[in-house]
C-alpha positions in Angstrom: 11.3 -4.4 3.9 13.8 -2.1 2.1 13.4 -0.6 -1.2 16.3 0.2 -3.7 14.4 3.3 -4.9 14.0 4.6 -1.5 17.5 3.9 -0.4 18.9 5.7 -3.3 16.7 8.9 -2.9 16.5 10.9 0.3 13.0 12.1 -0.5 11.6 8.7 -1.2 13.4 7.3 2.0 11.9 10.0 4.1 8.5 9.4 2.5 8.5 5.7 3.4 9.3 6.5 7.0 6.8 9.3 7.4 3.9 8.0 5.3 0.6 7.4 7.4 -0.7 4.9 5.0 2.4 2.8 5.3 2.5 3.1 9.1 -1.1 2.0 9.1 -0.3 -1.0 6.8 2.6 -1.9 9.1 0.4 -1.8 12.2 -2.1 -4.0 10.6 0.7 -6.5 9.8 2.0 -6.4 13.4 -1.5 -7.1 14.7 -1.9 -10.0 12.5 1.4 -11.6 13.8 0.0 -11.0 17.4 -3.1 -12.9 16.3 -0.8 -15.8 15.2 0.8 -15.9 18.5 -2.6 -15.9 20.1 -3.6 -18.9 17.9 -0.4 -20.8 18.8 -1.3 -20.2 22.5 -4.1 -22.7 22.2 -1.7 -25.6 21.9 -0.1 -24.8 25.2 -1.3 -25.7 28.7 -4.0 -23.3 30.0 -3.7 -22.5 33.7 -6.4 -20.8 35.7 -6.3 -19.6 39.3 -9.3 -18.8 41.3 -9.9 -17.6 44.8 -12.6 -16.2 47.1 -12.7 -15.0 50.7 -15.5 -13.1 52.7 -17.8 -13.1 55.7 -21.0 -15.2 55.7 -23.8 -14.9 58.2 -26.1 -17.9 58.7 -29.5 -18.1 60.4 -30.9 -21.5 61.4 -34.5 -22.3 62.4 -35.4 -25.8 63.7 -38.9 -27.1 63.5 -40.5 -27.5 66.9 -37.8 -25.4 68.5 -38.7 -21.6 69.3 -36.4 -18.9 68.2 -33.5 -19.0 65.8 -29.7 -19.6 65.9 -27.4 -17.1 64.1 -23.6 -17.7 63.2 -21.1 -15.8 61.4 -18.0 -17.5 59.7 -15.2 -16.4 57.3 -15.1 -19.0 54.5 -12.2 -19.0 52.1 -11.3 -21.1 48.9 -8.5 -21.3 46.4 -8.2 -23.5 43.3 -5.9 -24.0 40.3 -7.1 -25.6 37.1 -4.8 -26.9 34.5 -6.1 -27.9 31.0 -4.0 -29.4 28.0 -5.7 -30.1 24.7 -4.8 -33.5 23.5 -6.7 -34.0 20.5 -8.9 -31.4 18.7 -9.5 -33.0 15.3 -7.5 -30.2 13.6 -9.3 -27.2 15.1 -6.2 -25.7 16.6 -4.1 -26.6 13.6 -6.7 -25.0 11.5 -6.7 -21.8 13.4 -3.0 -21.5 13.5 -2.7 -22.2 9.8 -5.4 -19.5 9.1 -3.6 -17.0 11.4 -0.4 -17.8 9.8 -1.7 -17.2 6.2 -3.5 -14.0 7.4 -0.1 -12.6 8.9 1.5 -13.3 5.5 -1.2 -11.4 3.7 -1.0 -8.5 6.0 2.6 -8.3 5.4 2.2 -8.6 1.7 -0.4 -5.8 1.9 1.9 -3.6 3.7 4.6 -4.2 1.1 2.1 -3.4 -1.7 1.2 -0.2 0.1 4.8 0.6 0.5 5.5 0.3 -3.2 2.4 2.2 -4.1 3.5 5.2 -1.9 7.0 5.0 -3.6 5.5 4.9 -7.1 3.3 7.9 -6.1 6.2 9.8 -4.7 8.3 9.2 -7.8 5.5 10.3 -10.1 4.9 13.5 -8.3 8.5 14.4 -8.2 8.8 13.7 -12.1 5.6 15.8 -12.7 7.1 18.8 -10.8 10.5 18.5 -12.4 8.9 18.3 -15.9 6.5 21.3 -15.3 9.2 23.4 -13.7 11.4 22.8 -16.8 8.5 23.4 -19.1 7.9 26.8 -17.5 11.5 27.6 -17.9 11.3 26.9 -21.6 8.1 28.9 -21.9 9.7 31.8 -20.2 12.7 31.6 -22.5 10.4 31.4 -25.5 8.3 34.4 -24.4 11.8 36.4 -24.0 12.8 35.5 -27.5 9.4 36.4 -29.0 9.6 39.7 -27.2 12.9 40.3 -28.9 11.4 39.2 -32.3 8.5 41.8 -31.7 11.1 44.6 -31.1 12.9 43.7 -34.1 9.7 43.6 -36.1 8.9 47.1 -35.0 12.3 48.4 -35.7 12.3 47.0 -39.1 8.8 48.4 -39.8 10.0 51.9 -38.8 12.9 51.4 -41.1 10.7 50.2 -44.0 12.0 46.7 -44.1 9.0 45.0 -42.8 5.3 45.1 -43.1 2.3 45.6 -40.6 1.7 42.0 -41.1 5.0 41.0 -39.8 4.5 43.1 -36.8 1.0 41.5 -36.2 2.3 38.0 -36.6 5.1 38.8 -34.0 2.4 40.3 -31.6 0.2 37.2 -31.9 3.0 34.8 -31.2 4.2 36.8 -28.1 0.5 36.8 -26.8 0.4 33.1 -27.4 3.7 32.7 -25.5 2.4 34.6 -22.6 -0.8 32.4 -22.4 1.4 29.2 -22.6 3.6 30.6 -19.8 0.7 31.4 -17.6 -0.6 27.8 -18.1 2.9 26.4 -17.4 3.0 28.3 -14.2 -0.4 27.0 -13.1 0.8 23.4 -13.8 3.8 24.1 -11.6 1.6 25.2 -8.8 -0.6 22.2 -9.0 2.3 19.9 -9.2 3.7 21.5 -6.1 0.5 21.2 -4.2 0.5 17.4 -5.2 4.1 17.0 -4.0 3.2 18.5 -0.6 0.1 16.3 -0.4 2.4 13.2 -0.7 5.5 14.2 0.9 4.1 16.5 3.6 6.8 19.1 3.0 7.5 21.9 0.4 9.4 20.7 -2.7 13.1 21.7 -2.8 14.2 24.2 -5.4 17.0 21.7 -6.8 14.5 18.8 -7.2 15.7 16.3 -9.8 14.0 13.4 -11.7 14.4 10.3 -9.3 16.8 7.7 -10.4 15.2 4.5 -11.6 16.5 1.4 -9.7 18.5 -1.3 -11.4 16.9 -4.5 -12.2 14.4 -3.7 -14.9 13.2 -6.9 -16.8 14.7 -7.3 -20.1 11.9 -9.2 -21.9 8.2 -9.3 -21.5 8.4 -12.9 -20.5 10.9 -11.9 -17.7 8.6 -9.3 -16.6 5.5 -11.6 -16.5 7.6 -14.3 -14.6 8.7 -11.7 -12.0 5.1 -10.2 -11.6 3.5 -13.7 -11.0 6.1 -14.6 -8.4 6.9 -11.3 -6.7 3.9 -9.1 -7.0 2.8 -8.4 -3.4 -0.9 -7.9 -4.4 -1.0 -11.4 -5.9 0.9 -12.9 -3.0 -1.6 -11.3 -0.6 -4.5 -12.8 -2.6 -2.9 -16.3 -2.4 -2.4 -15.9 1.3 -6.0 -15.0 1.6 -7.0 -18.2 -0.2 -4.8 -20.3 2.0 -6.3 -18.7 5.1 -9.8 -19.4 3.9 -8.9 -23.2 3.2 -7.4 -23.5 6.8 -10.6 -21.9 8.3 -12.7 -24.7 6.6 -10.5 -27.2 8.6 -11.0 -25.2 11.9 -14.7 -25.1 11.5 -15.1 -28.6 10.4 -13.2 -29.7 13.5 -16.0 -28.2 15.7 -18.1 -31.0 14.6 -15.5 -33.8 15.6 -14.4 -35.1 19.0 -12.3 -33.0 21.3 -10.2 -34.5 24.0 -8.3 -32.7 26.8 -6.4 -33.5 30.0 -7.6 -31.5 33.1 -5.9 -31.4 36.5 -7.2 -29.3 39.4 -6.4 -28.6 43.0 -8.5 -26.7 45.5 -8.5 -25.8 49.2 -11.5 -24.8 51.3 -11.3 -23.3 54.6 -14.1 -22.7 57.1 -16.6 -24.4 55.0 -19.8 -26.1 56.2 -20.0 -29.8 55.9 -23.4 -30.8 57.2 -23.6 -29.0 60.5 -20.0 -29.0 61.1 -17.2 -26.5 60.0 -14.0 -27.5 58.7 -11.4 -27.4 55.8 -10.9 -29.6 52.8 -8.2 -30.2 50.0 -9.1 -31.7 46.6 -6.8 -33.0 43.9 -8.2 -34.3 40.5 -6.8 -35.5 37.3 -9.2 -36.3 34.5 -9.3 -36.9 30.7 -12.3 -35.0 29.2 -14.0 -35.9 25.9 -16.6 -33.8 24.1 -18.3 -34.2 20.8 -21.1 -31.9 19.8 -23.4 -34.4 18.1 -26.2 -32.1 17.4 -26.1 -28.2 17.6 -29.1 -27.3 15.6 -27.2 -27.4 12.3 -25.2 -24.3 13.2 -21.8 -26.2 13.0 -22.6 -27.3 9.5 -23.8 -23.8 8.5 -20.5 -22.3 9.6 -18.6 -25.0 7.7 -20.6 -24.3 4.6 -19.9 -20.6 4.9 -16.2 -21.3 5.3 -16.2 -23.3 2.1 -18.0 -20.5 0.3 -15.4 -17.9 1.4 -12.7 -20.3 0.4 -14.4 -20.4 -3.2 -14.6 -16.6 -3.2 -11.0 -16.3 -2.3 -10.1 -18.6 -5.0 -12.0 -16.5 -7.5 -10.4 -13.4 -6.3 -6.8 -14.8 -6.7 -7.7 -15.8 -10.3 -8.9 -12.4 -10.9 -5.9 -10.7 -9.3 -3.6 -12.8 -11.4 -5.4 -11.8 -14.6 -5.2 -8.1 -13.6 -1.5 -8.5 -12.8 -0.9 -10.0 -16.3 -2.6 -7.2 -18.0 -0.9 -4.6 -15.9 2.5 -6.1 -16.6 1.9 -6.2 -20.4 0.7 -2.5 -20.3 3.7 -1.4 -18.2 6.0 -3.2 -20.5 4.4 -1.7 -23.5 4.7 1.8 -22.1 8.4 1.4 -21.2 9.1 0.0 -24.8 7.0 2.9 -26.4 8.6 5.4 -24.0 12.2 4.6 -24.8 11.4 5.0 -28.5 9.5 8.2 -28.0 12.2 9.6 -25.8 14.9 8.8 -28.4 12.8 10.5 -31.1 12.0 13.5 -29.0 15.7 14.0 -28.4 16.5 13.8 -32.0 13.6 16.3 -32.7 14.7 18.7 -30.1 18.3 18.7 -31.3 17.2 19.2 -34.9 14.6 21.8 -34.0 17.2 23.9 -32.2 19.7 23.7 -35.1 17.0 24.6 -37.5 15.8 27.5 -35.5 19.2 29.1 -35.4 19.6 28.4 -39.2 16.3 30.1 -40.0 17.2 33.1 -37.9 20.5 33.5 -39.8 18.8 33.1 -43.1 16.2 35.8 -42.1 19.1 38.3 -41.4 20.3 37.6 -44.9 16.9 38.2 -46.5 16.2 34.4 -47.4 13.6 33.9 -44.9 10.4 35.6 -43.8 9.5 36.6 -40.3 6.7 34.0 -40.2 9.5 31.4 -40.9 11.4 32.5 -37.9 8.4 32.5 -35.6 7.5 29.0 -36.8 11.0 27.7 -36.1 11.0 29.3 -32.6 7.7 27.6 -31.8 9.0 24.2 -33.1 12.1 24.5 -30.9 10.0 25.3 -27.9 7.5 22.6 -28.5 10.3 20.0 -29.2 11.9 20.8 -25.9 8.5 20.5 -24.2 7.9 17.3 -25.9 11.4 15.8 -24.9 10.5 16.8 -21.2 7.2 15.2 -21.3 8.8 12.0 -22.9 11.5 11.9 -20.3 8.8 12.0 -17.5 6.5 9.5 -19.2 9.4 7.1 -19.6 10.7 7.4 -15.9 7.1 6.8 -14.6 6.6 3.8 -16.8 9.8 2.2 -15.6 8.8 2.9 -12.0 5.4 1.4 -12.7 7.0 -1.7 -14.3 9.0 -2.2 -11.2 6.0 -1.8 -9.1 3.9 -4.5 -11.1 6.9 -6.8 -10.9 7.1 -6.4 -7.0 10.6 -4.9 -7.3 9.9 -1.4 -6.1 
């Protein structure tokens, strides 16, 4: 199953094709399809061929006759048996129905795994891009504060500043250095997470992944898509269907079974009484079977199948409730993320303008050194906040696509 997010991004596309989790899920889906073909095979004729050949030594002793008689012969036999089920009281149909539902469930599980991996990949990409940009902002801030410290020292030597101004500049530079070191650690951790997910080192020109088109426009739209497209919910429904079909198959074991049997055999060098000879046999029969009493095991298996069907129904209901909750949460995160990103953008723009203005006013003697340092910090924190908001919005949109089954 293709994914728009994976098709539009080479890294995510490579992740889908190389992920061991996806490969394992797809292998399980293929195995379930093979089980379906095996179940369908029970409706077709079953042909069995048998043969034997060897050497047989016989010793005869006759009462009242002294001694014994020994003879050696080479008997051979071949047979073919053909069996065709005519009526199974729903046993084969139930088995096929259960296998078909299980194959669909495995396919939906594979789709869910695929979408989970894409979401995980997009998240670590966004984390690393955010942390790299934050590190860049921290480095720029440290360079600016280093320049502020040099200015404070020069002004102190010229008698235009106080020791307090110098100490304030030193304190802010030390804080900037600590924040830069913390940002570097965050980049290293995000890079390690990227390698764990993608299996390769992150590229230097890594960008935020593009969110695919098709986001829901309203909460009701999101809920409708989630309840009809979410692969986890579809898999739970398939599991419930398989459990119902298993009841049919188990119940049929208690009912009559009818089959048509045909056989042909050939025997050579066989003993018939005291004479040796060969024989041919042909037979066509209709066989009926009904297990009237089996110690209660058949009824017990049927009750167990019913309990499993009840459990599957409860699991489907629980999964639906969980999907509803996840959809509302994802939609709320997207709505809030868009507002936060817009506010952070306005904040960053205003903080940058304010920082430039305060620096100019300080040179004209209308602002203190502390005002400049505060403005520089507000600009940096606004930029960091904008980067975090962009990352959070992107991840929220990817998560909304995941819960609606569109990733």
